[in-house]
C-alpha positions in Angstrom: -0.3 -0.2 0.1 1.0 4.0 -0.4 0.4 6.2 2.4 -2.8 7.2 0.3 -4.4 4.1 2.1 -4.2 5.4 5.7 -3.3 2.1 7.2 -2.4 3.5 10.4 -5.6 4.7 11.4 -6.9 1.0 11.0 -4.5 0.1 13.4 -5.0 3.1 15.5 -9.0 2.3 16.0 -8.0 -1.9 16.3 -5.8 -0.5 19.0 -8.4 0.4 21.1 -10.8 -2.2 20.1 -7.5 -4.7 21.5 -7.4 -3.3 24.6 -10.4 -4.2 25.4 -11.3 -7.0 23.3 -7.6 -9.0 23.4 -9.1 -11.9 21.5 -9.7 -10.0 17.9 -6.9 -9.9 15.4 -6.2 -7.6 13.0 -5.1 -8.8 9.2 -3.7 -6.0 6.7 -3.6 -7.8 3.4 -1.6 -5.7 1.4 0.7 -5.3 -1.9 3.4 -3.4 -0.2 4.1 -0.7 -2.9 5.9 2.0 -1.0 9.3 0.7 1.4 9.1 3.8 3.5 5.6 3.7 4.6 5.5 -0.2 4.6 8.7 0.5 7.5 6.5 3.1 8.9 3.1 0.5 9.5 6.0 -2.2 11.0 7.1 0.2 13.2 4.0 1.6 14.6 2.8 -2.0 15.2 6.0 -3.1 17.0 5.9 0.7 19.1 2.1 -0.3 20.2 3.2 -3.6 21.1 1.0 -5.5 19.0 2.5 -7.6 17.0 0.7 -11.0 18.1 -2.2 -8.7 17.2 -1.6 -7.7 13.4 -0.2 -9.4 11.2 1.0 -8.1 7.0 -0.3 -10.3 4.6 0.6 -9.9 1.3 -2.0 -9.7 -1.4 -2.5 -12.8 -3.6 -5.8 -13.5 -6.1 -5.5 -17.5 -5.2 -5.1 -16.4 -1.3 -7.7 -13.1 -0.8 -11.3 -15.1 -0.9 -9.8 -17.5 2.0 -8.5 -14.7 4.2 -11.5 -12.4 3.9 -13.7 -15.6 4.5 -11.9 -15.8 7.9 -12.8 -12.5 8.5 -15.8 -10.6 10.0 -15.3 -7.1 9.5 -13.5 -4.9 6.9 -12.0 -1.7 7.4 -11.3 1.0 4.7 -8.9 3.7 6.3 -8.3 5.3 2.4 -8.2 8.8 2.2 -10.2 8.4 -1.3 -10.7 5.6 -3.4 -11.1 6.1 -7.2 -12.9 1.9 -7.8 -14.0 0.6 -4.7 -13.1 -3.4 -5.5 -12.1 -3.6 -1.8 -15.5 -3.1 -0.8 -17.2 -5.1 -3.3 -13.9 -8.0 -2.7 -15.4 -7.5 1.3 -19.0 -7.6 0.5 -18.4 -11.0 -1.7 -17.6 -12.6 1.9 -20.3 -11.1 3.9 -18.4 -8.5 5.3 -19.6 -5.5 6.4 -17.1 -2.8 5.9 -16.5 0.0 7.8 -15.1 3.0 5.6 -14.2 6.8 5.8 -16.8 9.2 4.4 -14.3 10.2 1.3 -14.7 10.2 -2.8 -15.0 7.6 -4.5 -16.3 5.1 -1.1 -19.5 7.7 -0.2 -20.5 7.8 -4.2 -20.4 4.2 -4.5 -22.5 2.0 -2.2 -25.0 2.5 0.3 -24.4 3.5 3.4 -25.6 1.2 6.4 -26.7 -2.0 3.9 -23.6 -2.8 3.3 -21.1 -0.7 5.1 -21.1 2.3 7.7 -19.3 5.2 6.7 -17.4 7.0 9.6 -15.9 10.6 9.1 -12.3 10.8 7.2 -9.7 10.9 9.6 -11.8 10.1 12.6 -10.1 6.8 13.8 -11.6 7.1 16.7 -15.6 7.1 15.1 -13.8 3.9 12.9 -13.1 2.2 16.7 -16.9 3.0 17.8 -18.3 1.7 14.6 -15.8 -1.5 15.5 -16.6 -1.7 18.8 -20.7 -1.7 17.8 -19.8 -4.3 15.9 -18.1 -6.7 17.8 -20.7 -5.8 20.8 -23.8 -6.4 19.1 -24.0 -9.8 17.1 -27.0 -9.3 15.5 -26.5 -6.1 14.3 -23.4 -7.7 12.4 -25.4 -10.7 11.3 -27.7 -8.6 9.8 -24.9 -6.0 8.3 -23.2 -9.1 7.1 -26.2 -11.0 5.5 -27.1 -7.3 3.7 -23.8 -7.2 2.4 -24.4 -10.5 0.9 -27.5 -9.5 -1.0 -26.2 -5.8 -2.1 -23.3 -7.9 -3.8 -26.2 -10.5 -5.6 -27.7 -7.2 -6.9 -24.6 -5.4 -8.4 -24.5 -4.4 -11.3 -22.3 -6.2 -13.8 -19.4 -4.7 -15.4 -21.3 -4.3 -18.9 -24.2 -2.8 -17.3 -21.6 0.1 -15.5 -20.3 0.3 -18.8 -23.6 1.7 -20.0 -24.4 3.8 -17.4 -21.0 5.5 -17.6 -21.1 5.7 -21.6 -24.7 7.8 -21.2 -23.1 10.0 -18.4 -19.8 10.8 -21.0 -21.8 11.4 -23.9 -24.2 14.1 -22.7 
């Protein structure tokens, strides 16, 4: 990842949760594109003494489905997303997504149906929603089912292309 993904905010939100619920783990699935940023994140995990609770898993198309299937919630702390594929991948595994309210994410899916938006740069708000899901199994299950239903009705690429083409030709 690169700094635009703001993984450090997800780590900070998880750190607060972990103090209350030490049984939870955070998997950071990533493609380490920026070596300096990678070192910054590793240092942050070390500094917060979360080495046993946080694992960095290099992205692999063959492995992503397995990793997501083993998860309960997805955090997206990006500054912006040009395409929201990460959310769709999470939803296809029944994962509710807690994401920052930023361009590309807020415009692409339905808040409260397959994810929950929190104010950008507010990892405390992200933690609070994470805590809410962890402590309210019914809510988590409901959003998980809603996420799966959402992805089943999501328009295919051909339909998206047709919509996009109409906008461009206006």
